[in-house]
DOSEMI-793146 format. One record per residue (C-alpha): residue in one letter; x, y, z; residue number from 0. Coordinates in Angstrom, 3 decimals, decimal comma, always signed. Layout:
REC  res        xx        yy        zz    n
REC    A         X         Y         Z  NUM
...
//
This chain:
REC  res        xx        yy        zz    n
REC    R    +0,000    +0,000    +0,000    0
REC    A    +2,758    +2,429    +0,933    1
REC    S    +4,663    +1,971    -2,332    2
REC    L    +1,558    +2,440    -4,487    3
REC    T    +0,546    +5,482    -2,454    4
REC    A    +4,000    +7,013    -2,877    5
REC    F    +3,982    +6,212    -6,595    6
REC    F    +0,600    +7,805    -7,311    7
REC    N    +1,370   +10,864    -5,211    8
REC    G    +4,738   +11,121    -6,990    9
REC    V    +3,185   +11,207   -10,463   10
REC    G    +0,738   +13,908    -9,388   11
REC    L    -2,318   +11,751    -8,717   12
REC    P    -3,206   +12,271    -5,055   13
REC    V    -4,248    +9,329    -2,911   14
REC    A    -6,920    +9,730    -0,249   15
REC    P    -5,065   +10,067    +3,072   16
REC    D    -4,486    +7,192    +5,491   17
REC    P    -5,734    +4,221    +3,461   18
REC    Q    -6,554    +1,278    +5,729   19
REC    G    -8,057    -1,335    +3,408   20
REC    N    -6,671    -3,517    +0,667   21
REC    Y    -7,039    -0,670    -1,821   22
REC    I    -6,284    +3,018    -2,306   23
REC    M    -8,489    +5,755    -3,764   24
REC    V    -6,693    +7,826    -6,407   25
REC    D    -7,829   +11,245    -7,646   26
REC    T    -7,736   +11,412   -11,461   27
REC    A    -8,769   +15,084   -11,741   28
REC    P    -5,171   +16,381   -12,057   29
REC    L    -4,981   +14,608   -15,439   30
REC    G    -8,124   +16,374   -16,584   31
REC    I   -10,074   +13,151   -17,056   32
REC    N   -12,769   +11,428   -15,056   33
REC    A   -12,376    +8,143   -13,226   34
REC    A   -14,153    +6,044   -15,854   35
REC    S   -11,923    +7,391   -18,644   36
REC    F    -8,810    +6,855   -16,540   37
REC    S    -9,821    +3,234   -15,916   38
REC    E   -10,328    +2,678   -19,646   39
REC    K    -6,954    +4,226   -20,473   40
REC    I    -5,200    +2,056   -17,874   41
REC    F    -6,773    -1,044   -19,392   42
REC    E    -5,708    +0,025   -22,891   43
REC    A    -2,162    +0,787   -21,708   44
REC    G    -1,515    -2,387   -19,729   45
REC    H    -4,552    -4,674   -19,684   46
REC    V    -4,987    -3,813   -16,010   47
REC    L    -8,463    -3,495   -14,516   48
REC    I    -9,108    -0,849   -11,894   49
REC    R   -12,459    +0,370   -10,586   50
REC    G   -13,553    +3,730   -11,943   51
REC    D   -17,216    +3,630   -11,073   52
REC    F   -17,177    +4,807    -7,444   53
REC    S   -17,093    +8,532    -8,066   54
REC    P   -16,528   +10,879   -10,993   55
REC    R   -12,929   +11,615   -10,032   56
REC    H   -11,605    +8,715    -7,908   57
REC    V   -10,530    +5,224    -8,927   58
REC    R   -10,110    +2,304    -6,579   59
REC    V    -6,786    +0,512    -6,993   60
REC    S    -6,523    -2,826    -5,195   61
REC    I    -3,254    -3,773    -3,553   62
REC    G    -1,781    -6,812    -5,262   63
REC    T    +1,447    -8,735    -5,405   64
REC    A    +4,683    -6,925    -6,209   65
REC    D    +4,390    -8,007    -9,861   66
REC    E    +0,748    -6,910   -10,095   67
REC    N    +1,536    -3,545    -8,521   68
REC    A    +4,423    -3,098   -10,967   69
REC    R    +2,017    -3,701   -13,895   70
REC    V    -0,332    -1,054   -12,519   71
REC    M    +2,504    +1,440   -12,125   72
REC    D    +3,787    +0,751   -15,640   73
REC    A    +0,328    +1,325   -17,155   74
REC    V    -0,136    +4,513   -15,125   75
REC    R    +3,252    +5,839   -16,267   76
REC    R    +2,181    +5,370   -19,889   77
REC    V    -1,110    +7,178   -19,325   78
REC    V    +0,479   +10,017   -17,365   79
REC    R    +3,122   +10,501   -20,086   80
REC    R    +0,296   +10,987   -22,567   81
REC    K    -1,408   +13,369   -20,089   82
REC    G    -4,609   +11,346   -20,045   83
//
């Protein structure tokens, strides 16, 4: 959880403070896209599924294994590089 939180905060996508569950909530608004669009772009970039149907601007990213988390981070890097 800590490494994903640090990663998302580091690429400019704030994480809701003090996550306690097996997931984090990430704010997609800084990219200028809504949560559903972000989820679609992540799937296109890395065939990774994340939940984008909780709110208009927050996605739910489940904590996985080190390899799964690395796939998420790689897909997010690609999307962030394209600025959404």
